C-alpha positions as CSV (number, residue, x, y, z in Angstrom):
1,M,-13.1,25.6,-10.9
2,S,-9.3,25.4,-11.4
3,E,-7.4,22.1,-11.0
4,E,-5.4,23.5,-8.2
5,R,-8.5,24.4,-6.3
6,Q,-10.1,21.0,-7.0
7,L,-7.0,19.3,-5.7
8,Q,-6.9,21.3,-2.6
9,E,-10.6,21.0,-1.7
10,S,-11.5,17.5,-0.8
11,S,-14.9,16.2,0.2
12,N,-13.8,16.7,3.8
13,S,-13.1,20.4,3.4
14,S,-13.7,21.0,7.2
15,I,-10.2,19.7,8.0
16,L,-8.0,22.7,8.7
17,Y,-4.2,22.5,8.7
18,P,-4.1,18.9,7.4
19,A,-0.3,18.7,7.7
20,L,-0.4,19.4,11.4
21,Q,-3.5,17.3,12.1
22,G,-2.1,14.4,10.1
23,R,1.1,14.3,12.1
24,L,-0.8,14.6,15.4
25,W,-3.1,11.7,14.5
26,K,-0.1,9.6,13.5
27,L,1.7,10.4,16.8
28,A,-1.4,9.4,18.7
29,G,-1.7,6.2,16.8
30,T,2.0,5.3,17.5
31,I,1.4,6.0,21.3
32,F,-1.7,3.7,21.2
33,E,0.3,0.9,19.5
34,I,3.2,1.1,21.9
35,G,0.8,1.5,24.9
36,A,-1.0,-1.7,24.0
37,F,2.0,-3.8,25.1
38,F,2.3,-1.9,28.4
39,I,-1.5,-2.4,29.0
40,F,-1.0,-6.1,28.5
41,Y,1.9,-6.2,31.0
42,W,0.3,-4.1,33.7
43,I,-3.1,-5.9,33.6
44,L,-1.2,-9.2,34.0
45,M,0.7,-7.7,36.9
46,L,-2.5,-6.5,38.5
47,M,-4.0,-10.0,38.1
48,K,-0.9,-11.5,39.7
49,V,-1.4,-9.4,42.7
50,L,-5.0,-10.4,43.0
51,A,-4.0,-14.1,42.6
52,D,-1.5,-13.8,45.4
53,R,-4.1,-12.1,47.6
54,F,-7.0,-14.5,47.1
55,F,-5.5,-17.9,46.3
56,G,-3.2,-20.2,48.2
57,V,-2.1,-19.7,51.9
58,G,-2.1,-16.4,53.6
59,P,0.8,-14.9,55.6
60,D,-0.8,-16.2,58.9
61,G,-1.2,-19.7,57.5
62,E,-4.9,-19.4,56.8
63,V,-6.2,-21.0,53.7
64,L,-7.5,-18.5,51.2
65,L,-9.9,-19.2,48.4
66,S,-9.7,-22.7,46.9
67,N,-7.2,-23.3,44.2
68,A,-9.9,-25.2,42.2
69,G,-10.7,-22.0,40.3
70,F,-7.1,-20.8,39.9
71,D,-6.7,-22.1,36.3
72,A,-9.9,-20.5,35.3
73,F,-8.8,-17.2,36.9
74,I,-5.5,-17.3,35.0
75,L,-7.4,-17.9,31.7
76,V,-9.6,-14.9,32.5
77,C,-6.6,-12.8,33.2
78,I,-5.0,-13.6,29.9
79,L,-8.2,-13.0,28.0
80,V,-8.8,-9.7,29.7
81,A,-5.2,-8.5,29.2
82,G,-5.1,-9.7,25.6
83,G,-8.4,-8.3,24.7
84,A,-7.5,-4.9,26.1
85,A,-4.2,-4.9,24.4
86,V,-5.6,-5.9,21.0
87,A,-8.4,-3.3,21.2
88,T,-5.8,-0.6,22.1
89,F,-3.5,-1.7,19.3
90,L,-6.3,-1.8,16.7
91,A,-7.4,1.7,17.8
92,G,-3.8,2.8,17.3
93,R,-3.6,1.4,13.8
94,A,-6.9,3.1,12.8
95,T,-5.7,6.3,14.3
96,H,-2.4,6.1,12.5
97,L,-4.2,5.4,9.2
98,R,-6.4,8.4,9.6
99,G,-3.4,10.5,10.2
100,R,-1.8,9.3,6.9
101,K,-5.0,10.0,5.0
102,I,-5.2,13.5,6.5
103,L,-1.6,14.1,5.4
104,A,-2.7,13.0,1.9
105,L,-4.8,16.1,1.8
106,A,-1.7,18.3,2.3
107,M,0.1,16.3,-0.4
108,A,-2.7,17.1,-2.8
109,G,-2.0,20.8,-2.4
110,K,1.6,20.3,-3.3
111,A,0.7,18.3,-6.4
112,A,-1.5,21.2,-7.5
113,E,1.6,23.5,-7.4
114,D,3.7,21.2,-9.5
115,S,4.3,22.7,-12.9
116,R,5.3,19.5,-14.6
117,P,2.8,17.7,-16.9
118,P,0.9,15.2,-14.8
119,V,0.7,11.4,-14.8
120,L,-3.0,10.6,-14.9
121,Y,-4.2,7.5,-13.0
122,L,-7.6,6.1,-14.0
123,R,-9.4,3.1,-12.4
124,S,-12.8,1.9,-11.3
125,F,-13.6,3.2,-7.9
126,Q,-14.4,-0.3,-6.7
127,D,-10.8,-1.2,-7.2
128,D,-9.6,1.3,-4.6
129,Q,-9.7,-1.5,-2.0
130,K,-7.4,-3.7,-4.1
131,A,-5.0,-0.8,-4.5
132,A,-5.0,-0.5,-0.7
133,V,-3.0,-3.7,-0.2
134,S,0.7,-3.5,0.6
135,P,2.9,-5.6,-1.7
136,G,6.3,-6.7,-0.7
137,E,6.3,-5.0,2.7
138,S,7.8,-6.6,5.8
139,G,5.8,-8.3,8.5
140,L,6.7,-5.6,11.0
141,Q,5.3,-2.9,8.8
142,M,2.1,-4.9,8.1
143,F,1.7,-5.5,11.8
144,T,2.1,-1.8,12.8
145,G,0.0,-0.4,9.9
146,T,2.9,1.6,8.5
147,A,3.2,-0.4,5.2
148,A,2.9,1.5,2.0
149,T,-0.1,0.6,-0.1
150,E,0.1,-0.5,-3.7
151,E,-1.2,2.8,-4.9
152,E,1.3,4.7,-2.6
153,Q,4.1,2.8,-4.2
154,L,2.7,3.5,-7.7
155,C,2.6,7.2,-6.7
156,R,6.2,7.1,-5.3
157,A,7.5,5.7,-8.6
158,L,5.5,7.7,-11.1
159,S,5.6,11.0,-9.2
160,E,9.3,11.2,-10.2
161,L,8.0,12.0,-13.7
162,G,5.2,14.4,-12.7
163,P,2.4,14.9,-10.2
164,F,0.5,11.6,-9.9
165,I,-3.2,12.6,-9.9
166,T,-6.6,10.9,-10.2
167,I,-10.3,11.6,-9.7
168,G,-11.5,11.0,-6.1
169,R,-14.5,8.9,-5.3
170,P,-17.5,11.1,-4.8
171,G,-18.6,11.5,-1.2
172,E,-15.5,9.9,0.4
173,K,-14.7,11.5,3.8
174,L,-10.9,11.1,3.4
175,P,-8.9,10.2,0.3
176,E,-7.3,6.8,-0.2
177,L,-3.5,6.8,0.1
178,G,-1.6,7.4,-3.1
179,A,-2.4,9.6,-6.0
180,A,-3.5,13.2,-5.3
181,R,-7.2,13.4,-5.7
182,F,-9.5,16.1,-7.1
183,Y,-13.2,16.0,-7.0
184,V,-15.7,16.8,-9.8
185,S,-19.4,16.4,-10.2
186,H,-20.9,13.5,-12.2
187,E,-21.9,15.9,-14.9
188,E,-18.4,17.2,-15.6
189,W,-16.1,14.2,-14.9
190,Q,-15.9,13.2,-18.6
191,D,-14.9,16.7,-19.7
192,R,-12.2,16.8,-17.0
193,V,-10.9,13.4,-18.0
194,R,-10.6,14.5,-21.7
195,E,-8.8,17.6,-20.6
196,L,-6.3,15.8,-18.4
197,M,-5.7,13.1,-20.9
198,N,-4.7,15.7,-23.5
199,R,-2.0,17.3,-21.3
200,S,-0.7,14.3,-19.4
201,Q,2.7,12.9,-20.2
202,L,1.4,9.4,-19.3
203,V,-2.1,7.9,-18.8
204,V,-2.1,4.9,-16.5
205,L,-5.3,2.8,-16.4
206,R,-5.8,-0.1,-13.9
207,V,-7.8,-2.7,-15.7
208,G,-11.4,-2.7,-14.4
209,Q,-14.9,-3.8,-15.4
210,T,-17.2,-0.8,-14.9
211,P,-18.9,1.2,-17.7
212,G,-17.1,4.3,-16.7
213,F,-13.7,2.6,-17.0
214,F,-14.5,1.4,-20.5
215,W,-15.5,4.9,-21.5
216,E,-12.1,6.1,-20.4
217,V,-10.4,3.3,-22.4
218,Q,-12.3,4.3,-25.6
219,R,-11.5,7.9,-25.0
220,A,-7.8,7.2,-24.4
221,A,-7.6,5.1,-27.6
222,Q,-9.1,7.9,-29.6
223,S,-7.4,11.0,-28.2
224,I,-3.8,10.3,-27.0
225,A,-0.6,9.0,-28.5
226,P,-0.3,5.2,-28.1
227,Q,3.1,5.3,-26.4
228,K,1.6,7.4,-23.6
229,L,-0.9,4.8,-22.6
230,V,-0.2,2.2,-20.0
231,F,-2.5,-0.5,-18.5
232,L,-1.8,-2.1,-15.1
233,L,-2.8,-5.8,-15.5
234,P,-4.1,-8.1,-12.8
235,Y,-2.2,-11.3,-12.1
236,S,-5.4,-13.2,-12.9
237,P,-5.7,-14.0,-16.7
238,D,-9.4,-14.4,-16.3
239,I,-10.0,-10.8,-15.4
240,Y,-7.8,-9.7,-18.2
241,E,-9.6,-11.9,-20.7
242,Q,-12.9,-10.2,-19.7
243,F,-11.3,-6.8,-20.3
244,R,-9.8,-8.0,-23.6
245,S,-13.0,-9.3,-25.0
246,L,-14.8,-5.9,-24.4
247,A,-11.9,-3.5,-25.2
248,A,-9.9,-5.1,-28.0
249,D,-12.0,-3.4,-30.8
250,S,-11.0,0.0,-29.4
251,F,-7.3,-0.6,-30.5
252,P,-6.2,-0.7,-34.1
253,R,-4.0,-3.8,-33.6
254,G,-6.1,-5.5,-30.9
255,L,-4.8,-6.8,-27.6
256,P,-2.5,-9.7,-27.0
257,E,-3.1,-12.8,-25.0
258,Y,-2.0,-12.9,-21.4
259,D,-1.5,-16.0,-19.2
260,G,-1.2,-14.3,-15.9
261,G,1.5,-12.6,-13.9
262,P,3.8,-13.7,-11.1
263,S,2.9,-14.4,-7.5
264,L,3.7,-11.0,-5.9
265,A,2.9,-11.2,-2.2
266,G,0.2,-8.7,-1.3
267,S,-0.6,-7.4,-4.8
268,Y,-3.4,-7.9,-7.3
269,L,-1.1,-6.7,-10.2
270,G,1.0,-8.9,-12.4
271,G,2.4,-6.7,-15.2
272,V,1.7,-3.8,-17.6
273,L,0.4,-3.4,-21.2
274,H,1.9,-0.7,-23.3
275,F,2.0,0.3,-27.0
276,E,4.4,1.4,-29.7
277,P,3.6,4.5,-31.7
278,D,1.9,2.3,-34.4
279,W,-0.3,0.7,-31.7
280,T,1.6,-2.6,-31.6
281,P,0.8,-3.9,-28.1
282,H,3.3,-5.4,-25.6
283,I,2.8,-7.1,-22.3
284,L,5.6,-6.8,-19.7
285,K,5.3,-9.1,-16.7
286,F,6.7,-8.0,-13.3
287,K,10.0,-9.7,-12.5
288,V,9.6,-10.4,-8.8
289,P,12.7,-11.1,-6.7
290,F,12.4,-14.1,-4.3
291,Y,12.2,-12.0,-1.2
292,M,8.9,-10.5,-2.4
293,T,7.2,-13.8,-3.3
294,T,4.8,-15.3,-0.7
295,L,7.5,-17.8,0.4
296,G,10.2,-15.1,0.5
297,I,8.0,-13.0,2.8
298,V,7.7,-15.9,5.2
299,L,11.5,-16.5,5.2
300,N,12.4,-12.8,5.5
301,P,12.7,-12.0,9.2
302,P,11.0,-8.8,10.5
303,M,14.4,-7.4,11.5
304,W,15.1,-6.7,7.8
305,S,12.3,-4.2,7.7
306,F,14.9,-1.4,8.0
307,R,15.5,-2.0,4.3
308,E,12.0,-0.6,3.5
309,F,12.2,2.2,6.0
310,R,15.6,3.4,4.8
311,L,16.0,2.4,1.2
312,G,12.5,2.8,-0.3
313,K,9.7,0.5,-1.1
314,P,10.4,-2.8,-2.8
315,F,7.4,-2.6,-5.2
316,V,8.7,0.7,-6.5
317,S,11.9,-0.9,-8.0
318,I,9.8,-3.6,-9.7
319,L,7.6,-0.9,-11.3
320,K,10.5,1.1,-12.5
321,R,12.3,-1.8,-14.1
322,T,9.1,-3.0,-15.8
323,L,8.2,0.5,-17.1
324,N,11.7,1.2,-18.5
325,P,10.6,0.5,-22.2
326,V,7.6,2.8,-21.8
327,L,9.8,5.7,-20.5
328,R,12.4,5.2,-23.3
329,V,9.9,5.5,-26.1
330,N,8.5,8.7,-24.4
331,G,12.0,10.2,-23.9
332,L,11.7,9.9,-20.1
333,K,13.9,8.3,-17.5
334,W,13.9,7.5,-13.8
335,K,15.9,9.2,-11.1
336,W,17.7,6.2,-9.7
337,P,19.0,6.6,-6.1
338,P,22.7,6.1,-5.4
339,W,23.9,2.8,-3.9
340,H,23.3,2.8,-0.2
341,P,25.7,1.0,2.2
342,L,22.9,-0.5,4.1
343,L,22.3,-2.8,1.2
344,S,25.6,-4.5,1.8
345,V,24.9,-4.5,5.6
346,Q,21.6,-6.2,5.0
347,A,23.0,-8.8,2.8
348,W,25.8,-9.8,5.3
349,A,23.4,-9.6,8.2
350,M,21.0,-12.0,6.5
351,I,23.9,-14.4,5.7
352,L,25.0,-14.3,9.4
353,F,21.4,-14.7,10.7
354,W,20.8,-17.9,8.7
355,T,24.3,-19.3,9.4
356,F,23.7,-19.0,13.1
357,A,20.1,-20.3,12.8
358,I,21.2,-23.4,10.9
359,A,24.2,-24.0,13.2
360,G,21.9,-23.7,16.2
361,W,19.4,-26.1,14.8
362,F,22.1,-28.8,14.2
363,G,23.5,-28.1,17.7
364,L,20.1,-28.7,19.3
365,R,19.8,-32.1,17.5
366,R,23.0,-33.4,19.0
């Protein structure tokens, strides 16, 4: 079976017209999310009508039901309205996510038509959940379920070089968001990995712990040029040390020590490991700006989420800057976007926001 056909045929091959279905599912999810707030409002309004009808004094002066249970009635109203709104909102998030995953099937077909050498992404299947987090995204996007996952941002950066592809988890109903997935049987996956390694311009491995991952590490060390090999390192040095103790013998110059990466809000990654043509290893830690740290996310108001919507994802820029040495040694370079005027608008807006906030706080203390 050709790679193009494998990319286009997912384990959920019954989905027809994935681009159309994906957009409809996303639209339905957005309607549910917005509708949750209207549901909350109208249920409270209905409860208010009932409270006016059954509690207090009637229009003719008659005493209605006792006010003794009024507080309990109000509490029930809030719980019912809140529960219905939360259930509707969560249903909207799940619907929106399903739409994004269906759209990923359409993107896989486009990756198959790309004539550039691919960027191969290899990882343990059990790490897909870690790659589904959303580093550096705003609170508003996290709340609405529109935040780009870690793997999506990897894909956004590395697909500038070539189609970002990986092997899909056998039996999954819908692909995870990010790399274009193709599906192979257990008997042929090693042959396909060998073939893809040989023709990929970069091979990116997320450090894992499974036997299949270590087979991929050994094969990469034996069959591809050192400068084409990149490891995504966890922020935890303990996980890396376990990997290092088992994989160091596969590399002619061993593997360096690593004391952990920075605190990148919403990510399990802390840096990358790459090699010179003579197998000399180097570790590059992510340089995380303040607004992407845990404290920075807390201080960054949701109103600044337009930066992510309009100017690209913040984790993408960190990846690009970190991987610059890897690209130089391979004769590659990024397509940097032009300066956007909204960057200046955002900077001045944030200065004004905190100026008024601090001035207001001092004003209230007087």
